[in-house]
TORBATOR-193383 format. One record per residue: x, y, z of N, C-alpha, C, CB in turn; residue in one letter. Coordinates in steps of 0.02 Angstrom, whole numbers, padded with zeros to 5 digits, always signed. Glycine has a CB too. Example, Ala and Ser with C-alpha at 12.3 -4.5 7.8 and 13.67 -1.06 7.14 Angstrom:
2
+00660-00284+00390+00615-00225+00390+00660-00165+00390+00565-00224+00452A;+00642-00112+00354+00684-00053+00357+00645+00002+00394+00704-00030+00286S;
***
This chain:
276
+00378-00087+00715+00421-00029+00684+00486-00032+00623+00452-00001+00745X;+00485-00019+00591+00539+00001+00536+00567+00069+00519+00515-00017+00477X;+00611+00075+00560+00645+00140+00570+00694+00163+00502+00692+00131+00641X;+00659+00201+00479+00691+00231+00408+00726+00183+00378+00740+00292+00414X;+00708+00105+00365+00724+00076+00324+00788+00050+00304+00705+00101+00294X;+00824+00073+00368+00892+00092+00367+00938+00132+00331+00913+00054+00364X;+00905+00199+00321+00924+00246+00272+00933+00310+00324+00865+00253+00207X;+00923+00292+00404+00921+00347+00425+00907+00328+00517+00864+00390+00379X;+00934+00370+00560+00907+00362+00636+00830+00377+00632+00947+00418+00693X;+00783+00344+00688+00724+00363+00692+00709+00428+00686+00703+00343+00740X;+00649+00443+00676+00633+00507+00653+00590+00535+00731+00583+00502+00571X;+00578+00591+00752+00548+00636+00802+00471+00599+00797+00554+00727+00780X;+00429+00579+00838+00372+00538+00834+00334+00618+00815+00346+00482+00913X;+00284+00604+00751+00236+00637+00730+00185+00649+00779+00214+00609+00679X;+00169+00705+00804+00101+00725+00832+00041+00705+00788+00099+00802+00841X;-00015+00663+00820-00061+00648+00798-00129+00664+00822-00050+00600+00793X;-00188+00707+00790-00237+00714+00822-00292+00699+00815-00240+00750+00831X;-00333+00704+00857-00404+00669+00839-00453+00705+00802-00441+00649+00899X;-00443+00775+00769-00506+00816+00731-00447+00862+00684-00571+00875+00797X;-00472+00866+00629-00447+00913+00568-00453+00985+00600-00499+00905+00490X;-00386+01010+00595-00392+01089+00586-00378+01120+00551-00375+01120+00614X;-00363+01102+00498-00345+01151+00431-00331+01093+00376-00266+01211+00443X;-00368+01109+00314-00369+01070+00245-00292+01068+00226-00418+01111+00182X;-00248+01076+00254-00187+01060+00264-00153+00995+00287-00173+01098+00297X;-00187+00991+00334-00195+00922+00390-00172+00865+00346-00284+00902+00422X;-00141+00840+00352-00134+00753+00340-00162+00701+00369-00079+00729+00349X;-00213+00660+00339-00265+00608+00363-00201+00552+00370-00341+00587+00300X;-00216+00519+00416-00168+00466+00423-00226+00411+00457-00093+00489+00476X;-00217+00348+00434-00268+00286+00456-00234+00239+00458-00326+00266+00415X;-00278+00176+00461-00235+00111+00467-00210+00062+00514-00191+00124+00451X;-00148+00038+00516-00118+00003+00586-00081+00057+00612-00066-00069+00577X;-00119+00086+00641-00077+00141+00691-00087+00114+00762-00110+00228+00688X;-00051+00114+00797-00054+00107+00883-00111+00139+00907+00009+00141+00925X;-00158+00134+00939-00188+00164+00980-00244+00205+00942-00142+00200+01019X;-00250+00168+00885-00288+00201+00816-00359+00126+00810-00210+00206+00721X;-00427+00146+00837-00477+00108+00813-00467+00079+00731-00539+00153+00821X;-00488+00030+00721-00479+00020+00640-00526+00052+00616-00481-00050+00609X;-00533+00087+00554-00555+00137+00514-00543+00215+00528-00618+00126+00510X;-00551+00222+00597-00516+00291+00631-00455+00340+00585-00473+00262+00704X;-00479+00399+00612-00421+00450+00566-00402+00486+00633-00457+00515+00491X;-00333+00497+00606-00286+00537+00639-00277+00591+00593-00221+00501+00657X;-00249+00652+00617-00239+00711+00574-00158+00758+00609-00325+00763+00580X;-00107+00755+00569-00054+00788+00564-00041+00861+00532-00023+00748+00539X;-00022+00894+00585-00024+00975+00550+00036+00961+00500-00004+01056+00614X;+00009+01012+00467+00074+01026+00402+00149+01049+00451+00045+01115+00334X;+00132+01102+00493+00203+01127+00524+00230+01061+00568+00193+01205+00580X;+00209+01002+00586+00213+00966+00630+00266+00924+00565+00138+00937+00669X;+00223+00918+00507+00260+00858+00462+00332+00889+00426+00202+00829+00394X;+00322+00955+00465+00363+00992+00429+00442+00989+00457+00334+01062+00428X;+00415+00964+00519+00480+00972+00588+00511+00904+00569+00447+00973+00693X;+00487+00857+00529+00520+00796+00516+00587+00823+00481+00475+00743+00470X;+00647+00768+00469+00695+00775+00430+00681+00780+00362+00734+00733+00442X;+00715+00862+00330+00701+00883+00283+00752+00882+00221+00680+00934+00303X;+00745+00886+00155+00784+00870+00110+00769+00927+00068+00777+00803+00084X;+00824+00967+00028+00789+01009-00022+00818+00960-00084+00812+01100-00024X;+00784+00959-00145+00797+00938-00198+00777+00986-00252+00773+00879-00202X;+00829+00968-00317+00818+00990-00363+00781+00936-00418+00874+01020-00375X;+00730+00949-00440+00688+00907-00492+00686+00956-00555+00605+00887-00462X;+00669+00903-00621+00654+00945-00663+00594+00936-00697+00699+00951-00700X;+00565+00982-00703+00490+00967-00746+00440+00930-00703+00501+00915-00818X;+00456+00925-00642+00387+00896-00590+00329+00927-00605+00392+00909-00508X;+00312+01001-00594+00264+01026-00580+00269+01064-00664+00265+01065-00505X;+00304+01105-00673+00315+01151-00736+00373+01131-00756+00314+01228-00728X;+00373+01169-00833+00445+01155-00879+00489+01182-00813+00457+01210-00973X;+00561+01150-00837+00607+01172-00809+00633+01144-00753+00596+01221-00802X;+00670+01187-00691+00717+01143-00635+00659+01182-00580+00828+01165-00623X;+00658+01149-00529+00609+01162-00474+00647+01151-00418+00545+01118-00474X;+00644+01185-00363+00675+01166-00304+00621+01160-00263+00727+01210-00279X;+00626+01065-00225+00563+01065-00186+00590+01031-00115+00498+01019-00227X;+00556+01044-00073+00571+01044+00010+00531+00967+00025+00528+01127+00063X;+00569+00911+00032+00532+00862+00064+00551+00835+00129+00528+00813+00026X;+00513+00776+00121+00523+00736+00191+00499+00662+00158+00467+00769+00268X;+00559+00631+00167+00553+00555+00124+00499+00498+00161+00641+00513+00124X;+00481+00479+00143+00407+00420+00165+00451+00370+00218+00365+00356+00075X;+00517+00368+00215+00553+00328+00261+00552+00345+00324+00613+00325+00246X;+00572+00411+00327+00558+00452+00376+00487+00480+00410+00589+00495+00355X;+00445+00485+00364+00377+00493+00393+00352+00425+00423+00327+00520+00337X;+00367+00377+00391+00348+00296+00426+00383+00295+00470+00360+00226+00388X;+00439+00302+00485+00485+00311+00569+00455+00333+00609+00546+00355+00580X;+00412+00405+00593+00370+00438+00645+00323+00411+00665+00349+00489+00634X;+00297+00362+00633+00231+00357+00669+00227+00297+00695+00173+00368+00630X;+00175+00284+00751+00168+00216+00793+00127+00152+00745+00116+00236+00869X;+00175+00140+00704+00160+00083+00664+00164+00009+00703+00210+00087+00604X;+00076-00025+00679+00079-00089+00704+00136-00142+00675+00013-00115+00694X;+00155-00165+00723+00191-00232+00685+00155-00262+00631+00203-00292+00733X;+00177-00305+00577+00138-00320+00532+00135-00270+00466+00081-00327+00564X;+00138-00221+00490+00136-00166+00414+00172-00164+00378+00137-00104+00414X;+00165-00171+00314+00218-00164+00259+00221-00124+00192+00225-00222+00240X;+00153-00081+00200+00152-00034+00154+00113+00032+00183+00121-00065+00091X;+00127+00084+00121+00094+00151+00141+00052+00173+00074+00154+00212+00164X;-00014+00174+00090-00074+00183+00030-00071+00259+00049-00165+00136+00039X;-00078+00294-00009-00092+00368-00018-00145+00381-00073-00026+00407-00036X;-00212+00420-00056-00276+00443-00094-00273+00508-00106-00339+00432-00059X;-00292+00521-00158-00301+00590-00177-00369+00621-00166-00286+00597-00246X;-00374+00679-00173-00444+00728-00191-00494+00710-00236-00428+00792-00219X;-00435+00689-00299-00483+00683-00347-00501+00590-00360-00449+00726-00417X;-00479+00552-00308-00510+00484-00325-00430+00425-00353-00580+00503-00404X;-00369+00471-00353-00318+00427-00366-00289+00392-00310-00270+00459-00399X;-00238+00344-00317-00200+00315-00275-00153+00301-00279-00212+00282-00258X;-00113+00281-00240-00049+00248-00250-00021+00188-00199-00002+00302-00250X;+00014+00161-00199+00037+00088-00172+00116+00085-00161+00015+00027-00229X;+00131+00098-00092+00223+00086-00091+00234+00026-00032+00278+00174-00059X;+00249-00019-00051+00289-00074-00020+00343-00047+00035+00327-00115-00081X;+00353-00070+00077+00418-00048+00110+00467-00057+00088+00431-00065+00160X;+00490-00130+00033+00540-00128-00010+00545-00066-00067+00536-00191-00039X;+00481-00041-00091+00482+00013-00142+00520+00074-00111+00406+00033-00164X;+00495+00092-00037+00523+00155+00006+00590+00155+00012+00498+00160+00077X;+00608+00087+00024+00672+00086+00036+00726+00089-00016+00678+00038+00068X;+00707+00065-00072+00733+00051-00150+00738+00115-00182+00682+00004-00198X;+00686+00136-00193+00681+00200-00235+00659+00282-00185+00612+00178-00298X;+00657+00281-00135+00644+00332-00094+00606+00380-00120+00695+00357-00071X;+00527+00365-00121+00473+00412-00128+00485+00464-00075+00403+00379-00121X;+00457+00514-00095+00460+00578-00041+00387+00622-00061+00544+00635-00055X;+00381+00664+00016+00317+00693+00007+00337+00772-00004+00264+00676+00074X;+00311+00793-00051+00347+00864-00054+00297+00917-00003+00350+00896-00146X;+00347+00966+00020+00316+01028+00066+00307+01070+00038+00346+01055+00115X;+00356+01097-00004+00387+01162-00029+00389+01166-00101+00457+01172-00003X;+00366+01193-00138+00393+01205-00228+00425+01291-00226+00300+01200-00302X;+00488+01263-00233+00525+01348-00249+00506+01394-00184+00482+01395-00332X;+00524+01358-00111+00533+01388-00054+00442+01396-00037+00586+01463-00064X;+00395+01393-00068+00335+01409-00047+00300+01342-00039+00303+01457-00091X;+00252+01344+00027+00221+01297+00056+00162+01283+00008+00204+01317+00126X;+00096+01237+00052+00043+01240-00008+00000+01279-00005+00009+01190-00021X;-00008+01335+00054-00036+01389+00061-00039+01422+00004-00012+01420+00104X;+00018+01433-00049+00047+01493-00081+00029+01452-00144+00134+01522-00063X;+00022+01378-00156+00012+01340-00202-00075+01383-00258+00005+01256-00153X;-00061+01360-00313-00004+01316-00366+00050+01370-00379-00040+01287-00454X;+00104+01346-00388+00170+01379-00421+00155+01416-00467+00218+01337-00450X;+00181+01460-00485+00180+01497-00552+00194+01453-00616+00235+01554-00550X;+00146+01452-00659+00147+01418-00729+00107+01357-00717+00224+01400-00759X;+00062+01356-00663+00034+01283-00658-00048+01297-00645+00074+01235-00588X;-00090+01288-00679-00150+01305-00678-00200+01285-00608-00171+01277-00740X;-00196+01228-00582-00221+01196-00527-00145+01189-00470-00260+01116-00557X;-00201+01184-00423-00180+01155-00355-00152+01088-00351-00235+01154-00311X;-00097+01065-00337-00076+01003-00319-00093+00974-00262-00020+01002-00320X;-00101+01037-00227-00090+01002-00142-00149+00977-00123-00069+01057-00076X;-00175+00967-00052-00107+00992-00007-00044+00935-00012-00131+01000+00086X;-00040+00876-00026+00037+00863-00038+00018+00815-00098+00087+00823+00034X;+00099+00817-00115+00109+00779-00177+00168+00729-00140+00135+00831-00253X;+00164+00644-00170+00207+00623-00167+00239+00604-00232+00198+00587-00129X;+00323+00592-00239+00354+00583-00297+00428+00535-00306+00363+00651-00316X;+00455+00517-00343+00508+00473-00355+00561+00515-00390+00486+00411-00397X;+00622+00530-00389+00654+00552-00438+00707+00531-00460+00661+00599-00433X;+00724+00521-00511+00795+00476-00535+00853+00525-00506+00806+00463-00635X;+00850+00588-00487+00913+00616-00470+00896+00604-00410+00936+00686-00490X;+00881+00557-00367+00878+00535-00297+00901+00471-00311+00807+00539-00259X;+00876+00412-00346+00881+00361-00350+00873+00343-00457+00825+00336-00289X;+00927+00320-00465+00944+00323-00548+00896+00275-00570+01027+00300-00574X;+00868+00221-00502+00841+00172-00557+00763+00186-00553+00862+00086-00543X;+00750+00240-00533+00672+00249-00559+00655+00274-00610+00635+00283-00524X;+00714+00305-00671+00723+00298-00738+00704+00231-00773+00787+00311-00749X;+00699+00178-00728+00699+00129-00763+00626+00113-00739+00760+00080-00754X;+00592+00123-00698+00524+00087-00675+00470+00103-00752+00487+00133-00586X;+00430+00055-00740+00379+00031-00796+00338+00101-00788+00329-00052-00780X;+00308+00106-00722+00257+00148-00718+00268+00200-00654+00194+00106-00713X;+00314+00239-00667+00326+00295-00615+00289+00348-00611+00382+00322-00620X;+00244+00355-00639+00196+00400-00650+00140+00379-00584+00167+00392-00733X;+00141+00309-00581+00088+00288-00540+00103+00288-00489+00062+00237-00549X;+00160+00317-00448+00211+00334-00395+00224+00410-00384+00278+00301-00414X;+00169+00454-00421+00185+00518-00426+00099+00552-00416+00232+00532-00503X;+00077+00537-00370+00008+00560-00335+00020+00644-00325-00005+00516-00249X;-00033+00681-00359-00049+00744-00334-00115+00748-00279-00061+00787-00397X;-00108+00805-00242-00177+00809-00212-00189+00761-00164-00229+00804-00260X;-00143+00754-00135-00142+00686-00100-00170+00711-00021-00054+00647-00100X;-00229+00661+00021-00272+00687+00070-00235+00657+00133-00353+00665+00060X;-00237+00591+00090-00245+00521+00173-00190+00484+00148-00337+00451+00185X;-00151+00456+00221-00113+00418+00215-00146+00346+00240-00058+00444+00245X;-00139+00283+00217-00147+00227+00270-00071+00186+00269-00219+00171+00248X;-00077+00168+00333-00031+00109+00350-00056+00035+00351-00005+00120+00417X;-00038+00007+00304-00072-00071+00305-00036-00123+00292-00122-00083+00260X;-00038-00184+00297-00020-00239+00276-00047-00272+00199-00036-00275+00329X;-00012-00260+00155-00025-00275+00069-00067-00335+00068+00051-00292+00019X;-00040-00396+00093-00085-00433+00069-00156-00452+00106-00051-00482+00057X;-00162-00406+00172-00218-00392+00201-00266-00334+00161-00197-00372+00269X;-00248-00279+00134-00292-00248+00095-00313-00257+00041-00282-00208+00090X;-00268-00320+00004-00276-00352-00060-00303-00411-00063-00223-00357-00090X;-00317-00428+00011-00345-00505+00024-00376-00530-00026-00393-00514+00078X;-00427-00503-00050-00470-00543-00129-00415-00553-00171-00534-00491-00181X;-00380-00538-00182-00329-00557-00230-00269-00628-00220-00289-00489-00234X;-00283-00636-00151-00235-00688-00126-00286-00745-00099-00181-00658-00064X;-00345-00758-00129-00389-00811-00109-00443-00812-00162-00418-00799-00037X;-00485-00863-00145-00529-00891-00197-00503-00903-00252-00580-00856-00210X;-00519-00877-00318-00497-00892-00391-00419-00878-00397-00540-00845-00446X;-00392-00846-00354-00337-00822-00350-00273-00870-00307-00354-00756-00323X;-00307-00914-00255-00254-00946-00228-00221-00977-00267-00266-00982-00186X;-00164-00992-00237-00146-01056-00284-00108-01024-00342-00216-01101-00315X;-00101-00959-00366-00084-00928-00432-00019-00954-00467-00076-00853-00423X;-00037-00969-00524+00031-00964-00567+00063-00916-00573+00028-00975-00624X;+00127-00911-00578+00182-00863-00609+00161-00802-00655+00227-00907-00654X;+00113-00825-00701+00083-00767-00736+00021-00740-00686+00055-00791-00815X;-00009-00779-00691-00043-00720-00626-00033-00688-00564-00085-00736-00603X;+00027-00726-00541+00044-00679-00483+00098-00612-00506+00082-00729-00421X;+00112-00606-00576+00143-00560-00604+00078-00494-00624+00185-00597-00667X;+00033-00526-00654-00030-00488-00661-00056-00449-00602-00082-00533-00679X;-00053-00497-00528-00072-00465-00493-00008-00401-00468-00100-00511-00449X;+00041-00426-00465+00086-00368-00452+00075-00300-00503+00162-00397-00460X;+00067-00300-00562+00053-00244-00592+00004-00199-00573+00043-00257-00644X;-00065-00238-00560-00136-00232-00537-00119-00173-00473-00175-00319-00507X;-00077-00217-00426-00063-00189-00358-00055-00130-00369-00010-00213-00321X;+00025-00120-00415+00065-00054-00397+00046-00007-00458+00156-00066-00390X;-00009-00017-00518-00018+00003-00558-00084+00016-00563+00007-00023-00593X;-00122-00006-00572-00205-00009-00610-00249+00002-00537-00231-00107-00659X;-00231-00008-00486-00262+00003-00426-00261+00079-00409-00230-00037-00373X;-00196+00124-00450-00221+00196-00457-00281+00199-00465-00196+00232-00505X;-00322+00178-00503-00374+00208-00533-00442+00170-00517-00360+00211-00605X;-00433+00091-00509-00476+00054-00502-00487+00005-00441-00472+00030-00549X;-00525-00003-00406-00527-00064-00340-00555-00123-00379-00586-00043-00262X;-00531-00153-00336-00550-00211-00340-00627-00249-00328-00510-00229-00307X;-00624-00306-00321-00692-00344-00285-00692-00321-00216-00689-00432-00284X;-00760-00312-00187-00785-00276-00128-00732-00230-00077-00819-00332-00086X;-00719-00233-00036-00671-00192-00024-00596-00170-00038-00675-00199+00015X;-00569-00201-00088-00495-00225-00090-00500-00132-00121-00461-00316-00154X;-00418-00116-00082-00410-00059-00091-00406-00042-00169-00358-00043-00053X;-00422+00028-00209-00371+00058-00259-00414+00133-00267-00360+00004-00344X;-00406+00171-00312-00426+00236-00326-00494+00224-00349-00381+00274-00376X;-00530+00271-00363-00606+00290-00377-00607+00316-00448-00637+00348-00324X;-00566+00333-00488-00560+00366-00554-00589+00335-00617-00493+00375-00566X;-00569+00278-00609-00600+00221-00670-00659+00187-00639-00541+00154-00695X;-00718+00227-00674-00780+00207-00663-00811+00139-00676-00811+00248-00691X;-00762+00080-00699-00791+00019-00729-00777-00024-00680-00765-00005-00798X;-00824-00059-00635-00820-00088-00593-00785-00143-00611-00869-00092-00568X;-00754-00202-00563-00720-00246-00590-00744-00303-00605-00678-00254-00563X;-00793-00308-00602-00819-00358-00631-00827-00357-00714-00878-00366-00598X;-00846-00296-00719-00844-00296-00788-00786-00299-00821-00872-00250-00809X;-00714-00272-00796-00663-00288-00830-00658-00352-00830-00611-00262-00812X;-00656-00398-00768-00660-00478-00780-00694-00494-00840-00698-00517-00725X;-00742-00466-00837-00777-00508-00893-00755-00506-00968-00846-00487-00894X;-00726-00431-00971-00708-00408-01035-00624-00464-01041-00698-00303-01034X;-00589-00449-00978-00527-00489-00988-00539-00560-01007-00486-00489-00929X;-00585-00598-01004-00601-00675-00984-00640-00664-01077-00669-00698-00886X;-00693-00651-01087-00730-00647-01153-00721-00612-01202-00781-00634-01148X;-00680-00547-01211-00628-00502-01257-00570-00498-01237-00642-00437-01266X;-00528-00546-01221-00454-00516-01195-00422-00483-01267-00394-00589-01159X;-00426-00481-01324-00400-00444-01384-00421-00361-01374-00438-00480-01457X;-00478-00363-01345-00533-00280-01329-00476-00271-01262-00659-00291-01295X;-00483-00315-01211-00443-00277-01148-00376-00278-01160-00452-00311-01076X;-00349-00309-01192-00262-00274-01199-00264-00205-01247-00196-00342-01248X;-00301-00223-01315-00290-00152-01338-00301-00084-01287-00338-00145-01395X;-00376-00102-01265-00379-00046-01203-00341-00032-01168-00414-00049-01161X;-00281-00085-01139-00238-00059-01086-00191-00015-01142-00196-00124-01034X;-00169-00031-01192-00121+00009-01226-00132+00058-01264-00090-00021-01257X;-00192+00073-01283-00203+00125-01311-00279+00128-01325-00160+00130-01365X;-00320+00154-01264-00402+00165-01242-00419+00209-01284-00423+00193-01168X;-00396+00274-01306-00443+00318-01353-00440+00297-01419-00426+00392-01354X;-00404+00254-01438-00405+00222-01506-00476+00168-01522-00332+00177-01509X;-00499+00143-01458-00568+00114-01449-00604+00138-01432-00580+00073-01421X;-00612+00209-01373-00655+00266-01350-00627+00319-01334-00690+00253-01299X;-00637+00361-01397-00609+00439-01382-00622+00477-01338-00619+00479-01422X;-00664+00468-01290-00671+00501-01239-00661+00460-01166-00732+00530-01249X;-00612+00405-01189-00568+00381-01138-00523+00424-01098-00530+00337-01166X;-00533+00420-01028-00503+00445-00965-00443+00403-00956-00552+00441-00901X;-00429+00350-00970-00388+00308-00950-00324+00327-00985-00411+00243-00960X;-00266+00316-00951-00186+00337-00961-00186+00280-01020-00121+00324-00883X;-00155+00285-01076-00119+00224-01114-00071+00202-01090-00098+00232-01172X;-00044+00131-01086+00007+00087-01060+00035+00051-01141-00031+00026-00994X;+00069+00091-01175+00087+00068-01237+00159+00026-01230+00092+00132-01286X;+00185+00051-01172+00263+00013-01152+00241-00067-01118+00316+00071-01077X;+00174-00070-01101+00190-00151-01096+00191-00202-01108+00184-00171-01077X;+00228-00250-01101+00254-00305-01145+00202-00346-01152+00313-00343-01119X;+00215-00393-01209+00161-00435-01231+00181-00494-01168+00165-00462-01325X;+00205-00503-01133+00215-00545-01061+00177-00517-01000+00295-00546-01038X;+00167-00455-01003+00136-00418-00956+00067-00404-00959+00164-00366-00952X;+00057-00391-01040-00029-00396-01040-00055-00457-01049-00064-00358-01096X;+00001-00519-01033-00025-00594-01042-00041-00589-00975+00027-00663-01068X;-00009-00571-00923+00003-00592-00853-00067-00562-00820+00080-00559-00818X;-00077-00489-00846-00133-00438-00817-00196-00469-00846-00124-00352-00842X;-00198-00486-00891-00273-00506-00937-00269-00579-00885-00266-00522-01055X;-00248-00629-00896-00243-00686-00852-00274-00689-00778-00177-00696-00846X;-00241-00625-00754-00258-00608-00681-00329-00573-00675-00201-00557-00649X;-00343-00529-00708-00405-00497-00695-00460-00549-00732-00405-00416-00725X;-00441-00601-00775-00500-00635-00818-00520-00666-00753-00482-00692-00890X;-00483-00707-00711-00500-00751-00644-00548-00722-00587-00431-00765-00605X;-00579-00638-00606-00633-00614-00557-00707-00645-00596-00630-00516-00549X;-00703-00679-00652-00775-00697-00672-00768-00752-00690-00810-00661-00722X;-00815-00824-00673-00819-00873-00677-00808-00897-00760-00873-00883-00643X;-00773-00951-00783-00774-00964-00850-00840-00985-00881-00728-01010-00861X;
***
């Protein structure tokens, strides 16, 4: 157990149920004491709302301008769960196939939070005025108003998933085990940097080989990405920075802010997924 990562007292234990009672229930799975591997438990919205809550002012989070959001910090959610020893990550998945990874050090340093209310209204009354689609049942976000260093994050958008339905408590290296063995065993510094980029950014939309955790919005199998990185590295790099210049219908978000060193690292990492 990692009680609140030193940010506060241990929260009251969150009741978990074997059955879903509402589409507002938060599904929880993974390394939870008393839960079989792969099984899900469900937390009621009202019970999550009984955890320590904070009201924040955020700007442009959902619609232009300032909004007030009622949140539970992920550190307090973690402290309220029966987390098994060795767990070091919280993995979120959304109804549209998006995913986000939060290691315990990230949770401690950047204080991501679960949004329960927007301008005083819970998800049963979402979307908020001015937003065309419902971001519920849950949103996870980070804010520079909470931790100024958030403004300097390279890929802060990957830590702001909407439509979150499921949270998995995991051991990071175990959930991404394929990337720590085989051709990635004994990785050099560049490949390790690429692995970090993949885990904390690319996995939002892309799965790795086998059962490696990741989102499903990216419909290209990892083997294809690896072949592109190895055999057409210039194309691979350009697709990362400006995908619509190559494929006008591409859905992938552009990453023009990636440095040459980051592109080198990511290309080297992904290329190891296919034999030379």
